[in-house]
Phi, psi and omega in degrees: 000318178297323178298320180296314177300320181297317179295319178298322179296317179301312180297324179294315179297322178296318179296320178296318179296321179295317183293331183275353179292125178297140185225139174242130178233159180186193184213141177252129180221167169222117184055037177087350181264140184294145175248118181256160176073018180266127179281130179224138186214171177262125185301136178083004179229174174259011184271133180189187182204170175238129184298141182275191185297339179258007178087001184281148173219158179211127182233124178265131181252159185278334182203166179289166178150187178260132185224171174231125178273132186234144169205136178229068182284138176295136180093353181224159177293145180299150177253132176217105188230114177283147177206164179234144179232134172274168180298126179074003184284143172248106185262126175251119182266138175304155185304136172271115177265100186288143178263143177292151180268171180288347185289335173066029183290337180266003179299137175272123183233160179239339182288147178103315179237357179063025175211160183290132173202165177276161179302319183292328184274339186294133175286347177257133180293124180232129173256139182238128176243113181281145180298327179300321179292323178295313181294329181289331187260315189222358179048062182292151177263339178208179184303314185298323176300326183287350182293342182299340184257012182243116181292133179081000179241128187221153171277133176243123179265127187254352184217129183277003176249300183269357175055045169306135180226160177215174184250117180259133176243125179051041173086351180276145180302162187299333182291353178263004180253125176271127177251121183249158173236114183052038174091356181253130176286107191240350185252108177276187185301315183295319180292333182295344182280312181234336189294334182293334176290343182270012175263098184292142180297336184296338181263356185273125173272316177199163175242122176260126185242125174237120180260140174109203192284104181227017180295337180305320183264327192244007176074203182291171182070015177238026182293315182279325182161185184229133168247114181254115181271111179267119183278164187291147177278120182305326184293334184264003185265150176292162181305314181222137180223131179232142177217118180240136185218139178221147180228165185283356170267019175062036170264128181238129183230134178229133176233139175215142177217148179232126178261132179244121182240111184233182181288325184267333184197157170248135184227159177227129179237127184222157177220141178229132178226135178227143183215131172219129179213081190205127178265125179223129182224065179290336182276351170062048172247005179089354181245153181296142178274342180233154179280140172261141183198161164231123185229131178232129179228124177250137185221142173213148179214136182228129174249117184270141180267120184243151180298330182282353184067008178281156186276140171215111182232145175227131177227148179216152179213135173242138186224130176229136178219135172246102186247137181205155172194164180159209178284163187299321180298330181289328188262333186301132177053034179056039180295338182304333181300325179264343185260001179305125179087003180296142184260013177225338176247107191277136172198162176238127184229123184234118173258126182234132171235133183215135175235142182224144173220129182204161180170191183221140174230119177261130182287143179279073182222168179290333176275154180272090182240140179206163173236126168259130187223157176201151174217138178218147174227135188223129180230135179229129177236114190214154172236131173245093191069235178266358182272124180268130176233122179231132183210153175217148178215134178233131182230128173241133186220142174211138175240119172261119192237135174242117181254120187226131177256121178232101183053243183270007183252124173257104188263148177220124177236145182208148170245132184231144175226141178219125175248128185230120177243130180221135179214141172211182184253031181243182180291350179298328179242026184252125177284310176210171185304123179086358181242115182264145180219090180302147177276125180226109186237130170253118187241096174276157179199168174215155179213156177219145183213139178233116175258106191249116175275094186299313178195179181301119178094356180232125176228131179242127177241124177232136181207160176213144177235143179230114179248149176246111177265130183306320184271345189231002176077205182283133180232109178275146178223093178277160177212145179221135178222139178229129175243128179239127182237090183289343179202175182296338189251356187229136179221139173238140179228137176238124181233135177215154179177180178238164180210170176213161180205131173271165189256146169223114191299320186299321181268340176294321183204114185291342177294352174305324180239343182260140184089189187243018179285147176273138179269130178236119176253110190280341185201172173291116186285127181263157179299144174281144177245147179222152176231123192238144175214135176217145178235131181236136172237135184224128181226130176261146178219154176245128184220112181059231179271004182241178176213159184207179182216134173249128184227132182225139177233140168240126185227153182209129176228132181243127183249142164239160184060024184297134178257113181233120180296138180258116181259003190290337178272116182305134177081003182225154164239120184253125180251133176196157171287128178291143178277349178265226180212167177231153185221139164232130182210149182182182179230134182237124182229135177219147177230129174239139180216142179228132177246108183057217177252014186257319186243135172226136180223141176227130179227124185216151178211152181223125176241131188209161170234130178229112187208166173238153178232123178219129184052043177063016177250127182264138178220130178290140179276137186296151171066018174252104183297142180290338175201160176208160181214156179220132175225130177224132177231126182232133177234137181242127170260100188296318182293327181270355183054046184234136179233131175243136183222131177242132181231133178239124175248125180247137179230125182276184181296146179219155176288143181235157179297152176277110181230155185237126172287167182254151173275186185294345178261001180084020179257133179301139177292159181289327182256138179282171170296167176305135179264009170223141180274165171270153176293151179215162183231142177238122181254134179229147179214143179213141172245135178232123180246127180254143173239086189303322182295333180257359183057042183237141170236135175241134182224152178210146182191182178220140175247143181057055189300329181272008169064040179288139173226149172305126187292334179244150178302145175288356184250149169233155181075011181283344185249028179291117181290350184266002181203158176300152181305126178097347185248009176292149174297343181261003183292130183214141184248013194263018182254029180266125180218353181205175185299147175250335193277342180078205186294140176229125175253143184215158174223156179197169179213144176236141178220136179230150181237000000 
């Protein structure tokens, strides 16, 4: 009996001691939702806990005192919270709502594997640029403006009068980049020339970038990479949103959107308008340094609510642009309307109309079946001096996809169809003189992909696509990807594959219709073939109160049948398949770091070689910079609701076309202009002030702050005394490689209801 009393006393004393142990409890959440499996501990001790399914944690301490609670979860900003405990006290801390970090590892993406996965889990390297980050740094007005924040991706200007631009990835020309809208390839060759400017930044939720071999999933035009524009979700948008922007080069941009939330569907209706009508000739060649335009873009997107909870979305966009530039007489008081096609007053006037329809329909079945679809129609009516160019292109596309999970295998099967109609009034669609033959291609295809999680830390993705081209038969495109994750903080990815691409002269080289060169096609042009390999290494690190990411890519692409325009013969552009080969290879390195919620920094660089080899002679390909760099620093004053962002874009030396200026008699000089450019830097700065109670943001900034301009005119032959400006046989617009307009200051305001 005494033994029983003794044991009860021992247990009572133990219970008293337990009750008197100081304890801290709390909860981890993100946007109000519980975060489970997060390790949290007390600094300087081995005491800690792991949050449960509801985010709760509880840590018992040995004695009272002052402590610091620590957590460094991947995908979120680190937690560091000081607290004090009295003897026997049980302290309950209000929920910690963790903020996502800039690294974006938990972002859900679809590009690369054509199914939803997080950035960290994808075997294909995917970079994500959020629209909030773009607006915070440079306030872009359209997609092309936003490229300044993407390492290894650049705008390439192909014409020094109408400023045709395209998107280059890792040094390859723009026609090798596939641009998607919500996962559907909707931009054909003709649209790639002017249509990309018609994607207003106001409708962009994020940009997913995949560099390298992706033809397996997206067909041709994906040799260099894929830019997938993910549009905003109507359910997450405010009822009304307005954004007004004006700059000192007299560009005025207005965006407005209305969100409709109903029982049957949620919708978003938006409008974007841009206007510039100002002649500026600081470079003194008689032609405008900036493009004049009127641009209208209407956008709508609807997500329907179904009993099956399956997705059904429809989106549409209409785009109209009136773009013009030339000599001052052509532009003053909108004189171009009457002077289009004039043979003595030079100007370029492009009218573009474009319509798009795209979306996704998931079948109400036990299997994961869906259709991604898109349709686009594009019409261009333009004059380049006295030369009339008229073209139209219609593209219909559908992907029928079956997504199947079988144990450790994530399978994807698809049937794809693409109908492409293209017609213009040039020799590109001409059988013989006076006989037109529009291009009409029906391209069916199928693909299969297996993403196999071999074991913890190893994922193998193998896929193949088979397309049937009417002129070239069956074209297989295999792809292989391997992801190795030796630890929680380090990932390696290996991607390889093949690609192909057919040619479209107007978008391959805008000098095809601009300037006075004669086009010579020496042979029946065959599709280009490519073989791609890329290796990516990614490492996360925790440093003090911040965290960061180091990311490195090594890439290599080998081309056969490469079509490279030859400018060496004066007055001509000669097109032919090269008998040799072409190569692009390089290294891409980026570092991102975040300190708390106040400082964000990004530092990135790309070094590359882009060249062709024919008859053992090597030649650098024009307009591919040998190196480029990006630096962005952002600081947030939370109490003042103020954000400051500085961005530096560096562009290295690049090969330029061989062109000859004229002497005072209109005779070409013996020596050409420099065939390599000098490196240049573009500095940008922006301040954004928020007024949360009024739902207003005011922003102001400057682009190209040091007023850099291309030192030589992008035009040659403009000063021929024997002919009106622009109509010389030596007139050429192909020497544009950097900004002409100099510094631009802007202000703007956003308001939401």
